C-alpha positions in Angstrom: -7.6 -4.7 0.8 -10.1 -1.7 1.4 -9.2 -0.6 -2.0 -10.4 -3.7 -3.8 -13.4 -3.6 -1.0 -14.4 -0.1 -2.7 -13.8 -1.2 -6.4 -16.0 -4.3 -5.5 -18.8 -2.5 -3.9 -18.7 0.1 -7.3 -18.6 -2.8 -9.6 -21.1 -5.1 -8.0 -23.4 -2.9 -6.0 -23.3 -0.1 -7.9 -21.7 2.2 -5.2 -20.9 5.6 -6.2 -17.3 6.7 -6.1 -16.9 10.6 -6.0 -14.0 12.5 -7.1 -12.6 12.9 -3.7 -12.8 8.9 -2.9 -11.2 8.3 -6.5 -7.7 10.5 -5.7 -8.0 8.8 -2.0 -7.9 5.2 -3.6 -5.5 6.4 -6.1 -3.3 7.7 -3.4 -3.5 4.5 -1.4 -2.7 2.3 -4.5 0.3 4.5 -5.3 1.6 4.2 -2.1 1.6 0.6 -1.7 3.2 0.1 -5.2 6.0 2.7 -3.7 6.6 0.8 -0.8 6.8 -2.7 -2.3 9.1 -1.6 -5.2 11.5 0.4 -2.6 11.5 -2.0 0.1 12.2 -5.0 -2.1 15.6 -3.6 -2.7 16.4 -3.2 0.8 18.3 -6.0 3.1 17.3 -6.3 6.9 20.6 -7.0 8.0 21.6 -6.4 11.7 23.9 -3.5 12.0 27.5 -3.8 13.6 26.3 -2.6 17.2 23.5 -5.4 16.9 26.0 -8.2 15.6 28.2 -7.2 19.0 24.9 -7.6 21.3 24.2 -10.9 19.5 
């Protein structure tokens, strides 16, 4: 959400984004994409030990 706020402030309010901030925004977006792509394939099933407790 914060990335969108920074980009919209740049577009509509003319807020400057320097190189350091641009790199940070890019890393944040890449991190979100990485988590979304790798997290979608994993299953959240209980382990064998947790099944015994339940």
